[in-house]
DSSP file (Angstrom, degrees, kcal/mol; ACC not computed):
  #  RESIDUE AA STRUCTURE BP1 BP2  ACC     N-H-->O    O-->H-N    N-H-->O    O-->H-N    TCO  KAPPA ALPHA  PHI   PSI    X-CA   Y-CA   Z-CA
    1    1 A M              0   0    0      0, 0.0     2,-0.4     0, 0.0    31,-0.0   0.000 360.0 360.0 360.0 131.3   40.1  -72.9   59.0
    2    2 A T        -     0   0    0     28,-0.2    28,-2.6    29,-0.1     2,-0.4  -0.817 360.0-152.6 -99.8 133.9   42.4  -70.7   56.9
    3    3 A L  E     -A   29   0A   0     -2,-0.4     2,-0.5    26,-0.2    24,-0.0  -0.870   4.3-160.8-109.7 142.2   45.8  -69.7   58.2
    4    4 A V  E     -A   28   0A   0     24,-2.3    24,-2.4    -2,-0.4     2,-0.4  -0.980   8.1-148.8-123.1 125.8   47.6  -66.6   57.2
    5    5 A A        -     0   0    0     -2,-0.5     2,-0.4    22,-0.2    22,-0.1  -0.801  13.8-164.5 -94.7 133.7   51.4  -66.2   57.7
    6    6 A V        +     0   0    0     -2,-0.4     2,-0.3    20,-0.3    -2,-0.0  -0.972  18.5 153.2-121.3 131.3   52.6  -62.6   58.4
    7    7 A R        -     0   0    0     -2,-0.4     2,-0.3     2,-0.1    -2,-0.0  -0.959  16.1-170.3-155.2 140.2   56.2  -61.5   58.2
    8    8 A A        +     0   0    0     -2,-0.3     2,-0.3     2,-0.0    -2,-0.0  -0.931  35.4  78.5-129.7 154.8   58.0  -58.2   57.4
    9    9 A G  S    S-     0   0    0     -2,-0.3     2,-0.3     2,-0.0    -2,-0.1  -0.878  79.3 -34.9 143.4-171.6   61.6  -57.3   56.8
   10   10 A I        -     0   0    0     -2,-0.3    -2,-0.0     1,-0.1     0, 0.0  -0.614  62.5-112.5 -84.4 139.6   64.2  -57.3   54.1
   11   11 A L        -     0   0    0     -2,-0.3    -1,-0.1     1,-0.1    -2,-0.0  -0.562  33.7-135.7 -73.5 127.0   64.2  -60.2   51.7
   12   12 A P        -     0   0    0      0, 0.0     4,-0.1     0, 0.0    -1,-0.1  -0.247  17.7-114.0 -76.7 169.9   67.2  -62.4   52.2
   13   13 A A  S    S+     0   0    0      2,-0.1     3,-0.1     3,-0.0    -2,-0.0   0.809  96.9  77.9 -72.0 -30.5   69.3  -63.8   49.3
   14   14 A A  S    S-     0   0    0      1,-0.1     5,-0.1     2,-0.1     0, 0.0  -0.412 100.2 -88.1 -79.3 154.0   68.3  -67.4   50.3
   15   15 A P    >>  -     0   0    0      0, 0.0     3,-1.1     0, 0.0     4,-0.5  -0.289  33.6-122.8 -59.5 147.9   64.8  -68.8   49.3
   16   16 A L  G >4 S+     0   0    0      1,-0.3     3,-1.4     2,-0.2    -2,-0.1   0.849 109.1  64.3 -61.6 -34.4   62.1  -68.0   51.9
   17   17 A A  G 34 S+     0   0    0      1,-0.3    -1,-0.3     3,-0.0    -3,-0.0   0.803  99.4  54.5 -58.7 -28.9   61.4  -71.8   52.3
   18   18 A A  G <4 S+     0   0    0     -3,-1.1    -1,-0.3     2,-0.1    -2,-0.2   0.662  93.1  82.5 -82.3 -14.5   64.9  -72.3   53.7
   19   19 A I  S << S-     0   0    0     -3,-1.4     2,-0.2    -4,-0.5    -1,-0.0  -0.793  78.7-133.4 -95.8 122.0   64.5  -69.6   56.4
   20   20 A P        -     0   0    0      0, 0.0    -2,-0.1     0, 0.0    -3,-0.0  -0.494  22.7-117.2 -72.0 141.4   62.7  -70.7   59.5
   21   21 A A        -     0   0    0     -2,-0.2   -14,-0.0     1,-0.1     5,-0.0  -0.618  29.4-117.3 -78.6 136.4   60.0  -68.4   60.8
   22   22 A P    >   -     0   0    0      0, 0.0     3,-1.2     0, 0.0    -1,-0.1  -0.249  23.9-113.1 -67.1 162.7   60.6  -67.0   64.2
   23   23 A A  G >  S+     0   0    0      1,-0.3     3,-0.6     2,-0.1    -2,-0.1   0.790 114.0  65.5 -68.8 -25.0   58.2  -67.9   67.0
   24   24 A A  G 3  S+     0   0    0      1,-0.3     2,-0.4     2,-0.0    -1,-0.3   0.750  98.1  56.6 -70.7 -20.4   57.0  -64.3   67.2
   25   25 A Y  G <  S+     0   0    0     -3,-1.2    -1,-0.3   -20,-0.0   -19,-0.2  -0.379  78.7 158.9-104.8  55.7   55.6  -64.6   63.7
   26   26 A A    <   -     0   0    0     -3,-0.6   -20,-0.3    -2,-0.4     2,-0.1  -0.279  52.6 -78.1 -75.1 162.8   53.3  -67.5   64.2
   27   27 A A        -     0   0    0    -22,-0.1   -22,-0.2     1,-0.1    -1,-0.1  -0.378  44.9-151.1 -63.1 134.8   50.4  -68.3   61.9
   28   28 A V  E     -A    4   0A   0    -24,-2.4   -24,-2.3    -3,-0.1    -1,-0.1  -0.937  17.3-119.9-109.7 126.0   47.4  -66.2   62.6
   29   29 A P  E     -A    3   0A   0      0, 0.0   -26,-0.2     0, 0.0     3,-0.1  -0.350  31.0-112.1 -64.0 143.5   43.9  -67.5   61.8
   30   30 A A        -     0   0    0    -28,-2.6   -28,-0.2     1,-0.1     5,-0.1  -0.420  44.5 -87.7 -69.3 149.5   41.9  -65.6   59.2
   31   31 A P    >>  -     0   0    0      0, 0.0     3,-1.0     0, 0.0     4,-0.7  -0.198  33.7-119.2 -56.8 152.8   38.8  -63.8   60.5
   32   32 A A  H 3> S+     0   0    0      1,-0.3     4,-1.0     2,-0.2     3,-0.4   0.748 108.2  68.9 -67.8 -24.3   35.7  -65.8   60.6
   33   33 A A  H 34 S+     0   0    0      1,-0.2    -1,-0.3     2,-0.2     3,-0.2   0.807  97.0  52.6 -66.5 -28.4   33.9  -63.5   58.2
   34   34 A Y  H X4 S+     0   0    0     -3,-1.0     3,-0.7     1,-0.2    -1,-0.2   0.790 104.8  55.4 -75.8 -28.2   36.2  -64.6   55.4
   35   35 A A  H 3< S+     0   0    0     -4,-0.7    -1,-0.2    -3,-0.4    -2,-0.2   0.724 102.4  57.4 -78.2 -21.8   35.4  -68.3   56.0
   36   36 A A  T 3<  +     0   0    0     -4,-1.0    -1,-0.2    -3,-0.2    -2,-0.1  -0.122  68.0 139.2-106.1  38.5   31.6  -67.8   55.7
   37   37 A V    <   -     0   0    0     -3,-0.7    -3,-0.1     1,-0.0     2,-0.0  -0.706  51.2-128.7 -81.3 124.5   31.4  -66.3   52.2
   38   38 A P        -     0   0    0      0, 0.0     3,-0.1     0, 0.0    -1,-0.0  -0.323  26.4 -99.6 -72.1 154.2   28.4  -67.8   50.3
   39   39 A A        -     0   0    0      1,-0.1     0, 0.0    -2,-0.0     0, 0.0  -0.416  49.9 -90.2 -69.1 147.9   28.9  -69.3   46.9
   40   40 A P        -     0   0    0      0, 0.0     2,-0.4     0, 0.0    -1,-0.1  -0.286  39.8-127.4 -61.2 146.4   27.9  -67.0   44.0
   41   41 A V        -     0   0    0     -3,-0.1     2,-0.4     1,-0.0     0, 0.0  -0.803  21.2-117.0 -97.3 133.9   24.3  -67.3   42.8
   42   42 A A        -     0   0    0     -2,-0.4    -1,-0.0     1,-0.0     0, 0.0  -0.566  27.1-154.0 -72.5 127.7   23.6  -68.0   39.2
   43   43 A V        -     0   0    0     -2,-0.4     2,-0.1     1,-0.0    -1,-0.0  -0.880  20.8-117.4-103.3 124.6   21.7  -65.1   37.6
   44   44 A P        -     0   0    0      0, 0.0     2,-0.5     0, 0.0    -1,-0.0  -0.383  27.2-120.8 -65.5 138.6   19.6  -65.9   34.6
   45   45 A K        -     0   0    0     -2,-0.1     2,-0.5     2,-0.0     0, 0.0  -0.654  25.2-158.2 -82.8 122.9   20.7  -64.1   31.5
   46   46 A L        -     0   0    0     -2,-0.5     2,-0.8     2,-0.0    -1,-0.0  -0.880   4.1-151.4-102.2 131.4   17.9  -61.9   30.1
   47   47 A D        +     0   0    0     -2,-0.5    -2,-0.0     1,-0.1     0, 0.0  -0.879  28.3 159.6-106.9 106.7   18.2  -61.1   26.4
   48   48 A Y        +     0   0    0     -2,-0.8     2,-0.2     2,-0.1    -1,-0.1   0.131  23.3 142.3-108.5  18.9   16.5  -57.8   25.6
   49   49 A A        -     0   0    0      1,-0.1     2,-0.5     2,-0.0    -2,-0.1  -0.412  48.5-133.6 -67.3 131.6   18.4  -57.1   22.4
   50   50 A D        -     0   0    0     -2,-0.2    -1,-0.1     1,-0.1    -2,-0.1  -0.720   4.7-146.2 -84.7 129.4   16.2  -55.6   19.7
   51   51 A A  S    S+     0   0    0     -2,-0.5    -1,-0.1     1,-0.3    -2,-0.0   0.832  93.9  15.5 -66.8 -31.6   16.6  -57.3   16.4
   52   52 A Y  S    S-     0   0    0     26,-0.1    -1,-0.3     2,-0.1     2,-0.1  -0.631  82.8-160.8-143.6  79.6   16.1  -54.0   14.5
   53   53 A P        +     0   0    0      0, 0.0    25,-2.8     0, 0.0     2,-0.3  -0.360  13.5 176.8 -66.8 140.3   16.4  -51.0   16.7
   54   54 A Q  E     +B   77   0B   0     23,-0.2     2,-0.3    -2,-0.1    23,-0.2  -0.998   8.5 146.4-142.2 140.0   14.9  -47.7   15.5
   55   55 A Y  E     -B   76   0B   0     21,-1.5    21,-2.5    -2,-0.3     2,-0.3  -0.979  21.4-161.3-161.1 167.9   14.6  -44.3   17.1
   56   56 A Q  E     +B   75   0B   0     -2,-0.3     2,-0.3    19,-0.2    19,-0.2  -0.954  16.8 163.2-153.4 133.4   14.5  -40.6   16.3
   57   57 A F  E     +B   74   0B   0     17,-2.5    17,-2.4    -2,-0.3     2,-0.3  -0.972   6.5 174.6-147.8 164.9   15.1  -37.5   18.5
   58   58 A A  E     +B   73   0B   0     -2,-0.3     2,-0.3    15,-0.2    15,-0.2  -0.961   1.2 178.1-164.5 148.9   15.9  -33.8   18.3
   59   59 A Y  E     -B   72   0B   0     13,-2.6    13,-2.3    -2,-0.3     2,-0.3  -0.984   7.9-162.0-153.1 158.2   16.2  -30.8   20.5
   60   60 A T  E     -B   71   0B   0     -2,-0.3     2,-0.4    11,-0.2    11,-0.2  -0.997   2.6-162.0-143.3 139.1   17.0  -27.1   20.2
   61   61 A V  E     +B   70   0B   0      9,-3.3     9,-2.2    -2,-0.3     2,-0.4  -0.996  13.1 170.0-122.8 125.5   18.1  -24.5   22.7
   62   62 A Q  E     +B   69   0B   0     -2,-0.4     2,-0.7     7,-0.2     7,-0.2  -0.869   5.9 174.0-132.5  96.8   17.8  -20.8   21.9
   63   63 A D  E  >> -B   68   0B   0      5,-3.2     4,-2.4    -2,-0.4     5,-0.6  -0.883  12.5-175.2-112.4 104.1   18.4  -18.6   25.0
   64   64 A A  T  45S+     0   0    0     -2,-0.7    -1,-0.2     1,-0.2     5,-0.0   0.791  82.6  58.4 -65.2 -27.9   18.5  -14.9   24.2
   65   65 A L  T  45S+     0   0    0      1,-0.2    -1,-0.2     3,-0.1    -2,-0.0   0.923 122.3  21.6 -70.9 -42.5   19.5  -14.0   27.7
   66   66 A T  T  45S-     0   0    0      2,-0.1    -2,-0.2    -3,-0.1    -1,-0.2   0.641 100.6-122.3 -98.3 -15.8   22.6  -16.0   27.9
   67   67 A G  T  <5 +     0   0    0     -4,-2.4     2,-0.4     1,-0.3    -3,-0.2   0.563  56.5 154.9  84.9   8.1   23.4  -16.4   24.1
   68   68 A D  E   < +B   63   0B   0     -5,-0.6    -5,-3.2    19,-0.1     2,-0.4  -0.566  12.0 168.7 -76.4 128.7   23.3  -20.2   24.4
   69   69 A S  E     +B   62   0B   0     -2,-0.4    19,-0.9    -7,-0.2     2,-0.3  -0.946  10.9 137.4-142.6 115.0   22.3  -21.6   21.0
   70   70 A K  E     -BC  61  87B   0     -9,-2.2    -9,-3.3    -2,-0.4     2,-0.3  -0.983  20.5-176.8-154.7 160.0   22.7  -25.4   20.3
   71   71 A A  E     -BC  60  86B   0     15,-2.0    15,-2.5    -2,-0.3     2,-0.3  -0.985   2.2-172.4-156.7 155.7   20.8  -28.1   18.6
   72   72 A Q  E     +BC  59  85B   0    -13,-2.3   -13,-2.6    -2,-0.3     2,-0.3  -0.991   3.8 177.0-149.3 148.8   21.0  -31.9   18.1
   73   73 A E  E     +BC  58  84B   0     11,-2.5    11,-2.3    -2,-0.3     2,-0.3  -0.982   5.5 174.6-149.2 148.3   19.1  -34.5   16.0
   74   74 A E  E     -BC  57  83B   0    -17,-2.4   -17,-2.5    -2,-0.3     2,-0.3  -0.985   9.2-169.7-154.4 144.4   19.7  -38.2   15.5
   75   75 A T  E     -BC  56  82B   0      7,-2.8     7,-2.3    -2,-0.3     2,-0.4  -0.974   5.1-162.4-131.8 148.9   18.0  -41.1   13.8
   76   76 A R  E     +BC  55  81B   0    -21,-2.5   -21,-1.5    -2,-0.3     2,-0.3  -1.000   9.6 176.7-132.1 132.9   18.7  -44.9   14.0
   77   77 A D  E >   -BC  54  80B   0      3,-2.4     3,-1.0    -2,-0.4     2,-0.5  -0.790  68.5 -54.5-136.6  90.8   17.5  -47.4   11.5
   78   78 A G  T 3  S-     0   0    0    -25,-2.8   -26,-0.1    -2,-0.3     0, 0.0  -0.683 122.9 -15.3  76.1-122.1   18.8  -50.8   12.3
   79   79 A G  T 3  S+     0   0    0     -2,-0.5     2,-0.5    -3,-0.1    -1,-0.2   0.322 118.3  95.1 -97.4   7.9   22.6  -50.6   12.6
   80   80 A I  E <   -C   77   0B   0     -3,-1.0    -3,-2.4    22,-0.2     2,-0.4  -0.876  51.1-174.5-104.0 126.2   22.8  -47.2   10.8
   81   81 A V  E     +CD  76 101B   0     20,-3.0    20,-2.8    -2,-0.5     2,-0.4  -0.985   3.9 178.3-121.4 130.2   22.9  -44.0   12.9
   82   82 A K  E     +CD  75 100B   0     -7,-2.3    -7,-2.8    -2,-0.4     2,-0.3  -0.978  18.6 126.3-128.6 138.8   22.8  -40.5   11.3
   83   83 A G  E     -CD  74  99B   0     16,-2.3    16,-2.8    -2,-0.4     2,-0.3  -0.989  31.9-147.4-172.0-178.0   22.8  -37.2   13.1
   84   84 A S  E     -CD  73  98B   0    -11,-2.3   -11,-2.5    -2,-0.3     2,-0.3  -0.980   4.9-168.1-158.0 158.9   24.2  -33.8   13.7
   85   85 A Y  E     -CD  72  97B   0     12,-2.1    12,-3.0    -2,-0.3     2,-0.3  -0.983   5.9-168.6-148.1 151.9   24.7  -31.3   16.4
   86   86 A S  E     +CD  71  96B   0    -15,-2.5   -15,-2.0    -2,-0.3     2,-0.3  -0.971   8.5 168.5-139.5 155.0   25.7  -27.6   16.5
   87   87 A L  E     -CD  70  95B   0      8,-2.1     8,-2.9    -2,-0.3     2,-0.6  -0.979  38.4-103.8-156.8 162.7   26.7  -25.1   19.1
   88   88 A I  E     - D   0  94B   0    -19,-0.9     6,-0.2    -2,-0.3   -19,-0.1  -0.854  37.7-140.5 -94.2 119.4   28.2  -21.6   19.4
   89   89 A E    >   -     0   0    0      4,-3.1     3,-2.3    -2,-0.6    -1,-0.0  -0.277  30.7 -98.3 -74.3 165.2   31.9  -21.7   20.3
   90   90 A P  T 3  S+     0   0    0      0, 0.0    -1,-0.1     0, 0.0    -2,-0.0   0.792 123.9  58.3 -58.3 -27.8   33.3  -19.2   22.8
   91   91 A D  T 3  S-     0   0    0      2,-0.1     3,-0.1     1,-0.1    -2,-0.0   0.402 121.3-106.3 -84.5   9.8   34.6  -17.1   19.8
   92   92 A G  S <  S+     0   0    0     -3,-2.3     2,-0.3     1,-0.3    -1,-0.1   0.413  78.0 129.6  90.0  -1.0   31.1  -16.7   18.5
   93   93 A V        -     0   0    0     23,-0.1    -4,-3.1    -5,-0.1     2,-0.5  -0.695  58.2-124.5 -91.6 139.9   31.4  -19.1   15.6
   94   94 A R  E     -D   88   0B   0     -2,-0.3    20,-2.7    -6,-0.2     2,-0.5  -0.704  22.8-159.0 -83.2 128.2   28.8  -21.8   15.1
   95   95 A R  E     -DE  87 113B   0     -8,-2.9    -8,-2.1    -2,-0.5     2,-0.4  -0.925   7.2-169.8-107.5 131.8   30.3  -25.3   14.9
   96   96 A T  E     -DE  86 112B   0     16,-3.0    16,-3.1    -2,-0.5     2,-0.5  -0.977   4.5-166.2-123.3 130.7   28.2  -28.0   13.2
   97   97 A V  E     -DE  85 111B   0    -12,-3.0   -12,-2.1    -2,-0.4     2,-0.5  -0.979   1.9-170.2-118.5 120.1   29.1  -31.7   13.3
   98   98 A N  E     -DE  84 110B   0     12,-2.4    12,-2.7    -2,-0.5     2,-0.3  -0.943  16.0-176.3-106.7 131.3   27.3  -34.1   10.9
   99   99 A Y  E     -DE  83 109B   0    -16,-2.8   -16,-2.3    -2,-0.5     2,-0.3  -0.904  19.1-173.8-132.7 159.2   28.0  -37.8   11.6
  100  100 A Y  E     -DE  82 108B   0      8,-2.4     8,-2.5    -2,-0.3     2,-0.4  -0.987   8.4-178.4-149.2 132.3   27.2  -41.2   10.2
  101  101 A A  E     +DE  81 107B   0    -20,-2.8   -20,-3.0    -2,-0.3     6,-0.2  -0.999   8.8 158.3-140.7 139.1   27.9  -44.6   11.7
  102  102 A D  E  >  - E   0 106B   0      4,-1.4     4,-2.1    -2,-0.4   -22,-0.2  -0.947  52.0-102.1-148.4 166.2   27.3  -48.1   10.5
  103  103 A P  T  4 S+     0   0    0      0, 0.0     4,-0.1     0, 0.0   -23,-0.1   0.743 117.6  45.5 -66.0 -22.1   28.8  -51.6   11.3
  104  104 A V  T  4 S+     0   0    0      2,-0.1    -3,-0.0     1,-0.1     0, 0.0   0.924 125.1  25.0 -85.1 -50.0   30.9  -51.6    8.1
  105  105 A N  T  4 S-     0   0    0      1,-0.3     2,-0.1     3,-0.0    -1,-0.1   0.565  94.0-147.4 -96.4 -11.3   32.4  -48.1    8.0
  106  106 A G  E  <  -E  102   0B   0     -4,-2.1    -4,-1.4     2,-0.0     2,-0.5  -0.431  51.7 -19.3  78.1-154.3   32.4  -47.3   11.7
  107  107 A F  E     +E  101   0B   0     -6,-0.2     2,-0.4    -2,-0.1    -6,-0.2  -0.781  63.5 177.5 -96.7 130.5   31.9  -43.7   12.9
  108  108 A N  E     -E  100   0B   0     -8,-2.5    -8,-2.4    -2,-0.5     2,-0.4  -0.997   2.8-176.6-132.2 136.3   32.5  -40.8   10.5
  109  109 A A  E     -E   99   0B   0     -2,-0.4     2,-0.5   -10,-0.2   -10,-0.2  -0.974  17.4-155.7-135.1 149.4   32.1  -37.2   11.2
  110  110 A I  E     -E   98   0B   0    -12,-2.7   -12,-2.4    -2,-0.4     2,-0.5  -0.989  15.7-157.4-121.8 120.1   32.4  -33.9    9.2
  111  111 A V  E     -E   97   0B   0     -2,-0.5     2,-0.4   -14,-0.2   -14,-0.2  -0.844  10.7-174.4-103.9 131.5   33.0  -30.8   11.3
  112  112 A Q  E     -E   96   0B   0    -16,-3.1   -16,-3.0    -2,-0.5     2,-0.5  -0.982  11.6-162.3-125.6 133.0   32.1  -27.4    9.9
  113  113 A R  E     -E   95   0B   0     -2,-0.4   -18,-0.2   -18,-0.2     2,-0.2  -0.967  20.4-137.8-114.6 122.4   32.8  -24.0   11.3
  114  114 A D        -     0   0    0    -20,-2.7   -20,-0.2    -2,-0.5     3,-0.0  -0.492  21.6-111.6 -77.2 146.1   30.7  -21.2    9.9
  115  115 A V        -     0   0    0     -2,-0.2    -1,-0.1   -22,-0.1     3,-0.0  -0.639  39.5-113.4 -76.1 127.7   32.3  -17.9    9.1
  116  116 A P        -     0   0    0      0, 0.0     2,-0.6     0, 0.0   -23,-0.1  -0.324  25.1-119.9 -66.1 143.9   30.9  -15.4   11.5
  117  117 A V        -     0   0    0     -3,-0.0     2,-0.6     2,-0.0    -3,-0.0  -0.750  25.5-156.5 -84.4 118.6   28.8  -12.7    9.9
  118  118 A V        -     0   0    0     -2,-0.6     2,-0.5    -3,-0.0    -3,-0.0  -0.864  10.0-140.1 -97.9 119.3   30.4   -9.3   10.6
  119  119 A K        -     0   0    0     -2,-0.6     2,-0.3     1,-0.0    -2,-0.0  -0.650  18.5-128.1 -78.8 126.9   27.9   -6.4   10.4
  120  120 A A        -     0   0    0     -2,-0.5    -1,-0.0     1,-0.0     3,-0.0  -0.593  20.0-130.3 -75.5 133.1   29.4   -3.4    8.8
  121  121 A L        -     0   0    0     -2,-0.3     3,-0.1     1,-0.1     2,-0.1  -0.607  30.5-100.7 -80.5 143.3   29.0   -0.2   10.8
  122  122 A P        -     0   0    0      0, 0.0     2,-0.1     0, 0.0    -1,-0.1  -0.369  45.4-101.4 -61.6 141.4   27.7    2.7    9.0
  123  123 A A        -     0   0    0      1,-0.1     3,-0.1    -2,-0.1    -3,-0.0  -0.409  36.4-116.7 -66.8 137.1   30.4    5.1    8.0
  124  124 A A        -     0   0    0     -2,-0.1    -1,-0.1     1,-0.1     3,-0.1  -0.487  36.0-102.4 -72.9 142.1   30.7    8.2   10.2
  125  125 A P        -     0   0    0      0, 0.0     2,-0.2     0, 0.0    -1,-0.1  -0.367  38.3-107.5 -67.5 146.1   30.0   11.4    8.5
  126  126 A L        -     0   0    0     -3,-0.1     2,-0.4     1,-0.0    -3,-0.0  -0.494  32.0-140.5 -73.7 138.5   33.0   13.5    7.7
  127  127 A L        -     0   0    0     -2,-0.2     2,-0.4    -3,-0.1    -1,-0.0  -0.833   8.3-132.2-102.5 136.7   33.5   16.5    9.8
  128  128 A K        -     0   0    0     -2,-0.4     2,-0.1     1,-0.1     0, 0.0  -0.683  29.5-112.4 -85.2 136.5   34.6   19.8    8.4
  129  129 A A        -     0   0    0     -2,-0.4     3,-0.1     1,-0.1    -1,-0.1  -0.415  31.4-114.3 -68.5 143.4   37.4   21.4   10.4
  130  130 A A        -     0   0    0      1,-0.1    -1,-0.1    -2,-0.1     2,-0.1  -0.459  41.3 -91.6 -75.6 150.0   36.4   24.6   12.1
  131  131 A P        -     0   0    0      0, 0.0     2,-0.5     0, 0.0    -1,-0.1  -0.371  40.1-133.1 -67.4 143.3   38.1   27.7   10.8
  132  132 A V        -     0   0    0     -3,-0.1     2,-0.5    -2,-0.1    -3,-0.0  -0.823  12.2-147.5 -99.4 128.5   41.3   28.5   12.7
  133  133 A A        -     0   0    0     -2,-0.5     2,-0.4     2,-0.0     0, 0.0  -0.849  11.0-155.2 -98.3 130.2   41.8   32.0   13.9
  134  134 A Y        -     0   0    0     -2,-0.5     2,-0.5     2,-0.0    -2,-0.0  -0.855  13.5-130.8-102.9 136.7   45.4   33.3   14.0
  135  135 A A              0   0    0     -2,-0.4    -2,-0.0     1,-0.1     0, 0.0  -0.759 360.0 360.0 -84.9 130.3   46.5   36.1   16.2
  136  136 A V              0   0    0     -2,-0.5    -1,-0.1     0, 0.0    -2,-0.0   0.392 360.0 360.0-106.7 360.0   48.5   38.7   14.3
């Protein structure tokens, strides 16, 4: 049986061991649920580590209705991962990130923002001023 002592108040300057506990704060037994906790069960360790992992994936989204345009590709060959992704930022500029990761150099990325292509508007034809009539 486990006993739990409960006491509240301001801590005195003297050590707590020197202060006798009032009769109102008697030891309260712990709930029975805490005493019946089963011992942890050993779980066998399963090793699924791939000695030489390899994969490749890619996707592209081009939605003319919403203007959503993004793409991603990635390949892994052992401990080397190479990839890139691109998206259109809120200001209309395409951002492309090319990345490379390996156990020696870690993760490295190069971020590129494409200059938006501004379409030139055709020049408006010059208008001739209408003749002005003066009253004499």
